[in-house]
N, C-alpha and C positions, 0 to 999 in steps of 0.2 A: 304445671309449674314446678321449676327446679327451687330446691332447697336453698342453694348455696348462691343463688344471686336474684338480683330484683334490680327494678329501676334505679332508685336509691344508689346502689352501688357501681350501677353502670355509671351513672352520672359522676358519682364521684372519681371514677377510674378515667373520664374523662378529662375531668379537671385537674386532674392530676397528672395528665400527659401533656396538656396544655399550657399548664405553670411552668412547664420545663423552656417553654419558648419565652418565658418572662426573664431578662437580661439583667435588667436593673436591682443590684442587690436591695436599695431602701423599697422600691415598690411591692419587692418579693415579700419583704418584713413585713411591710403593712398589708399586705392581702392575706397574709397568714393569722396577724394578729386581729384585724377587722373581722376575721371568720370566728375565731374563738371569742371576740365580744358579741356577736351575733348570735353564738351557738346558746350563751347565757341567756337568750332571752326567750319569748314565747312564742318565736315565728316556727314553723313548720320545718323541720329539718331538710326536706326536698328542696324548699322554697329557697333555703339559705345556701344549698348549692347554687340554686339559679342565680343567686346572688353574687357568688362566688364566679361562676361561668362568665359574667357579666362584666366584675370587676377584672378579671385574666385579660377579657377582652379590651379594656378601656386601657389597661397596663400597655398590651403589645402596638394599640394605636398611639398611645401619647409617645411610645418609643419612637416610632415611625416618625413622629414629630416634632421631638427630640424635648418632650414635656415630661416632667414628674408625674405620678401619678397623684399626687395632691392637688397639682395645678388643675388636672381633667377631670377631678374629682369636684370641684368650687369650694371647697372645705375642709376643715380638718375632719379624719377619719373617723374618731367618734361622734362628731357633729352628724356627718353624714349617716353611720351607723343609726344612732337615735331618730335620724329623720324617717329613715326605712321602719323602724320599729313602731315608729309613732303613725304610722299613714296604713300601716299594714291593715291595721283593724283585725288581726286574725290571733286567736288565742289556742295554739295547739300543746298545751300544756300535757295534755292529756296522751300527746303522742310520744314526748320526751319519756311520759313513764312507762308506757308501753315499751320503748326501745330499752329502756333500762332495765325494766321488770323480763326482757328476752334476755340479755346480757347477765341477769341473775341466774335464770334457767341454764343457760349454758356454762357457767363459773359453778353450779351446784351441782351440774351433771358431773362435769370434769373431775370436780372435786369426790363426789362419792366412785366416780369408776375408778379414781386412782387410789383410793382406800379398800375397794373393796377387791379389786384384782391384784394391785401389787404389795398393797402394804398388808391386809387381812387373808389374803389366799385363797378367795373368795369361798369362805363357808357359806355352810347349807343355811344359816339363822343370820341376818343380818340386819342393819337397821341404821338410821341416823340418830345419833348422839345431840346431847343438848348444846355441848361445845361446839359441834360441828356446824350448827345451826346458827348459834349465835353469833360464833365467829364471820358466817355467810354474811349475815348483816351488817358486821360491824366493820366488814372488808369493804364490802360494797357501798355503802356510807363515807367512812372513812379512807379508804384506801382509793374508789374510785370517783363517785359521787360529787364529794366535797373537794377532793385536789383540783378536779375538772374543771368544778363550778369557780376555783378560786382562781385558777388560773387564766379562765375566760375573762372573770371580771377585771383582772389586771391587767389584762394582755395589753391594751393601749394606756392604762395608769402609769405615770409617772413615781409611783411610789415603788420604790426597790424593796422593800420587804415581804412584797406581795408575792414574790414568785418563790420565797424560800415556805410559806403556809401550808402549800400542798405538800409537800416533803415531809414537813413536821405530820401533819395529819398520815399521811402512807405510813410513817415510820411506827407510830404511836399504834395502827392498825395491824402492822407486823407485830409490834411486842405481844398485843393482847392474843395473839393466838399461842404462843409460848405460855403466858399465863393460863387460859382456856384448856389446853392440852395436857396440862399438869393439874387441873382442877377437878375435883369428884364429879363435875358436871361431865366429864369425858367417858364415864364410867355409867353414866346413867342415860339409856336409849329412849328416844321419844317414842318409836314404835319398833318392832324388830317383826319381820318376816323371810321370806326367802328373799336372798339376796339379787337373786337373777332376774326376780319378777318386779324387786324395786327399780332395776336398772331400766328393765325395759320400759316401766309406766313410765320413768323422768323423760327416756328417751322417745316416746310418743308424744310426752307433754311438749317437749322441746320442737318437736316436728312439728305441732299443730300451730304451736306460736308462733314459729317460722314462716309458716303457709300463710296465716293471716296476715303478718307485717308484710309481707310479701305481696299481698294483694293490695293491702294498704299504700305501699307504694306506685303500684300500680296506677290505681287512682288518681293518684299525685300528678305521675305525671301527664294524664289528660287535663290535671286541673291546672298545671303550670306547663303549657306547650311552649317548646324552645325555639 
């Protein structure tokens, strides 16, 4: 099993290519907004891509008949999405959590690699200081999870202020890095050990988590046949 590809990624690429066939600008925007809205639900990420594929097909078929996507759906986009969420009967919140955990591991490994190799010149003894660990949590919540969730929730809403809330969260998360880096926490290590050993352990954890998620997406492909 390859670490850098999985069934979900393949389906996303297929949908990305198919999306280019949708010519109507309104239909394209509606599909994008509906996907953001559905992604904020507890539906399986793989199932959401299946829905995306169906919507793209409906939009293309509607264009052939001269109909906008709204008419093909038979209801407003938000109402259509709410019906899908209500009728799915599936809760895949743990899947979203595991996917976010994988992103956290990716970010933590990348930041450690940069700080260890390029900033600190790979000293024999290295570790993770408290400012680094706290900022990773702050950025994952305030810079990634919360803005993404806000963007999805307000994607179909007509309230204009929703689009700015995510950027405010990202800005505050970035500013927190400046404060944490100059705080005493930056000089207090959570633990120290051989820097290369820590890097190897983090890479192994990342590889294991990636392989586990890839197996999960393979099972999803069997549950949601196309």
